[in-house]
Backbone as CSV, one residue per row, in Angstrom:
resi,resn,N_x,N_y,N_z,CA_x,CA_y,CA_z,C_x,C_y,C_z
1,MET,0.837,-1.181,0.000,0.000,0.000,0.000,0.877,1.236,0.000
2,ARG,0.622,2.093,-0.902,1.382,3.333,-1.007,0.654,4.434,-0.249
3,LEU,1.329,5.046,0.693,0.732,6.126,1.478,1.096,7.470,0.864
4,ASP,0.145,8.368,0.864,0.448,9.710,0.397,0.263,10.699,1.545
5,GLN,0.473,11.950,1.258,0.418,12.971,2.290,-0.977,13.072,2.904
6,ASP,-2.010,12.789,2.124,-3.377,12.827,2.662,-3.577,11.784,3.755
7,HIS,-2.920,10.617,3.620,-3.018,9.594,4.659,-2.412,10.105,5.968
8,ALA,-1.256,10.759,5.870,-0.611,11.302,7.071,-1.503,12.359,7.714
9,THR,-2.119,13.188,6.907,-3.014,14.226,7.413,-4.236,13.606,8.077
10,THR,-4.783,12.559,7.470,-5.942,11.872,8.048,-5.583,11.225,9.380
11,CYS,-4.424,10.579,9.453,-3.971,9.970,10.713,-3.806,11.036,11.793
12,ALA,-3.213,12.155,11.419,-3.006,13.235,12.382,-4.339,13.784,12.856
13,ARG,-5.288,13.957,11.957,-6.609,14.463,12.326,-7.301,13.484,13.276
14,SER,-7.148,12.176,13.023,-7.733,11.165,13.904,-7.133,11.235,15.303
15,ALA,-5.843,11.572,15.362,-5.156,11.694,16.647,-5.301,13.099,17.231
16,LYS,-6.080,13.949,16.540,-6.307,15.332,16.962,-4.999,16.099,17.056
17,ILE,-4.164,15.918,16.034,-2.883,16.609,15.933,-2.922,17.482,14.688
18,ALA,-2.525,18.722,14.834,-2.457,19.624,13.683,-1.060,19.531,13.072
19,LEU,-0.994,19.346,11.766,0.293,19.236,11.076,0.445,20.353,10.055
20,THR,1.669,20.845,9.954,1.973,21.763,8.864,2.177,20.926,7.606
21,GLU,2.271,21.599,6.477,2.505,20.906,5.203,3.821,20.125,5.244
22,ASN,4.867,20.727,5.812,6.172,20.052,5.911,6.117,18.838,6.833
23,GLU,5.406,18.971,7.950,5.280,17.849,8.880,4.510,16.694,8.230
24,ALA,3.445,17.014,7.513,2.661,15.973,6.845,3.525,15.228,5.847
25,GLN,4.359,15.944,5.134,5.259,15.317,4.155,6.265,14.410,4.863
26,LYS,6.828,14.902,5.967,7.804,14.130,6.744,7.160,12.859,7.303
27,TYR,5.974,13.007,7.915,5.319,11.866,8.536,4.789,10.871,7.509
28,GLN,4.452,11.353,6.345,4.010,10.449,5.274,5.109,9.457,4.951
29,SER,6.336,9.934,4.831,7.441,9.024,4.517,7.734,8.103,5.699
30,GLN,7.599,8.617,6.922,7.827,7.772,8.097,6.750,6.701,8.219
31,LEU,5.501,7.052,7.947,4.428,6.059,7.963,4.649,5.001,6.895
32,GLN,5.110,5.427,5.734,5.394,4.486,4.649,6.453,3.471,5.094
33,GLU,7.508,3.950,5.744,8.565,3.069,6.248,8.021,2.130,7.324
34,LEU,7.187,2.660,8.212,6.612,1.842,9.279,5.764,0.710,8.720
35,PHE,4.878,1.027,7.761,4.031,-0.006,7.182,4.840,-1.024,6.383
36,ALA,5.912,-0.592,5.746,6.790,-1.529,5.032,7.449,-2.477,6.028
37,TRP,7.844,-1.951,7.180,8.477,-2.775,8.211,7.472,-3.783,8.779
38,VAL,6.239,-3.342,9.027,5.203,-4.254,9.531,4.927,-5.347,8.510
39,LYS,4.879,-4.986,7.245,4.662,-5.989,6.194,5.803,-7.005,6.179
40,GLN,7.022,-6.517,6.358,8.181,-7.410,6.403,8.081,-8.339,7.618
41,LEU,7.685,-7.814,8.767,7.549,-8.639,9.969,6.452,-9.694,9.811
42,SER,5.372,-9.340,9.136,4.272,-10.287,9.000,4.624,-11.478,8.120
43,SER,5.707,-11.365,7.364,6.114,-12.485,6.515,6.989,-13.503,7.267
44,VAL,7.363,-13.195,8.505,8.217,-14.083,9.289,7.391,-15.256,9.820
45,ASP,7.904,-16.475,9.648,7.227,-17.662,10.157,7.564,-17.843,11.632
46,VAL,6.589,-17.691,12.502,6.800,-17.821,13.940,6.108,-19.059,14.503
47,SER,5.708,-19.968,13.642,4.962,-21.140,14.095,5.781,-22.031,15.030
48,ALA,7.104,-21.997,14.920,7.944,-22.838,15.772,8.379,-22.122,17.048
49,VAL,8.003,-20.864,17.219,8.403,-20.097,18.394,7.455,-20.408,19.540
50,GLU,8.024,-20.772,20.681,7.203,-21.115,21.831,6.647,-19.857,22.488
51,GLU,5.405,-19.934,22.912,4.744,-18.816,23.576,5.418,-18.550,24.913
52,THR,5.591,-17.269,25.261,6.221,-16.917,26.538,5.167,-16.541,27.560
53,ALA,5.603,-16.390,28.804,4.682,-16.009,29.874,4.092,-14.634,29.613
54,ALA,4.855,-13.733,28.994,4.367,-12.389,28.713,3.174,-12.435,27.758
55,VAL,3.201,-13.336,26.810,2.089,-13.456,25.867,0.864,-13.980,26.589
56,ARG,1.049,-14.961,27.446,-0.081,-15.515,28.193,-0.662,-14.473,29.141
57,ALA,0.188,-13.582,29.689,-0.282,-12.549,30.613,-1.117,-11.499,29.892
58,ALA,-0.965,-11.398,28.579,-1.700,-10.398,27.814,-3.096,-10.876,27.433
59,TYR,-3.493,-12.050,27.909,-4.816,-12.583,27.588,-5.890,-11.666,28.136
60,LEU,-6.855,-11.356,27.333,-7.985,-10.546,27.762,-9.224,-11.413,27.848
61,ARG,-10.031,-11.145,28.819,-11.265,-11.907,28.956,-12.215,-11.531,27.825
62,PRO,-13.122,-12.414,27.489,-14.105,-12.055,26.473,-15.001,-10.930,26.984
63,ASP,-15.413,-10.063,26.115,-16.268,-8.951,26.496,-17.710,-9.421,26.494
64,GLU,-18.197,-9.763,27.676,-19.550,-10.282,27.820,-20.338,-9.384,28.760
65,PRO,-21.584,-9.125,28.451,-22.381,-8.267,29.332,-22.646,-8.933,30.671
66,VAL,-22.777,-8.108,31.711,-23.130,-8.615,33.033,-24.634,-8.845,33.043
67,THR,-25.038,-10.062,33.378,-26.464,-10.393,33.363,-27.068,-10.483,34.761
68,ASP,-26.235,-10.389,35.784,-26.722,-10.435,37.161,-27.186,-9.033,37.551
69,GLU,-28.515,-8.823,37.599,-29.083,-7.488,37.841,-28.653,-6.919,39.193
70,ALA,-28.533,-7.762,40.220,-28.109,-7.284,41.537,-26.682,-6.751,41.473
71,LEU,-25.820,-7.440,40.736,-24.436,-6.992,40.579,-24.393,-5.681,39.808
72,VAL,-25.208,-5.563,38.781,-25.270,-4.316,38.003,-25.641,-3.156,38.919
73,GLN,-26.678,-3.341,39.732,-27.128,-2.277,40.634,-26.039,-1.913,41.642
74,THR,-25.323,-2.906,42.147,-24.246,-2.647,43.097,-23.127,-1.850,42.445
75,LEU,-22.733,-2.262,41.236,-21.639,-1.575,40.550,-22.024,-0.154,40.174
76,VAL,-23.183,0.015,39.575,-23.623,1.357,39.175,-23.874,2.214,40.413
77,GLY,-24.378,1.619,41.473,-24.630,2.352,42.708,-23.376,2.874,43.376
78,ALA,-22.225,2.300,43.065,-20.966,2.729,43.662,-20.475,4.048,43.081
79,PHE,-21.067,4.497,41.960,-20.646,5.739,41.321,-21.589,6.867,41.724
80,SER,-21.024,8.015,42.020,-21.862,9.143,42.421,-22.518,9.818,41.219
81,ASP,-21.888,9.747,40.056,-22.428,10.401,38.867,-22.941,9.337,37.909
82,LYS,-24.222,9.422,37.566,-24.826,8.403,36.707,-25.589,9.068,35.573
83,GLU,-25.771,8.322,34.518,-26.628,8.741,33.414,-27.467,7.531,33.036
84,GLY,-28.716,7.539,33.441,-29.562,6.374,33.230,-29.044,5.211,34.049
85,THR,-28.823,4.082,33.423,-28.289,2.912,34.117,-26.774,2.809,33.972
86,CYS,-26.145,3.863,33.454,-24.698,3.839,33.230,-23.988,4.725,34.243
87,ALA,-22.806,4.289,34.671,-21.969,5.083,35.545,-21.151,6.043,34.687
88,LYS,-21.102,7.307,35.095,-20.308,8.288,34.362,-18.951,8.428,35.032
89,VAL,-17.918,8.496,34.238,-16.565,8.691,34.748,-15.936,9.862,34.004
90,LYS,-14.916,10.451,34.603,-14.218,11.560,33.977,-13.419,11.057,32.773
91,LYS,-13.277,11.926,31.796,-12.485,11.608,30.626,-11.009,11.499,31.035
92,VAL,-10.336,10.463,30.574,-8.937,10.258,30.885,-8.140,10.403,29.596
93,LEU,-7.284,11.373,29.553,-6.452,11.595,28.369,-5.006,11.538,28.713
């Protein structure tokens, strides 16, 4: 995939970063190099590499809704700020 300056600008806009024309040009070439490197890495055969403890520690639980209504009420009740049945939390950036 060939990246152009518009791709760099779109990525920056998604990240809420303002770029000058020169920065967009610079980052376009850096993104191109990054994607070429990722493509090169994806061609490596890792089927014989044994999984490490760090990989197993990165396991995430499946995202399943809580169906126990009493638990829902307890969890939502622990928050002072609510919107409907949802707990509101401060934005973390």
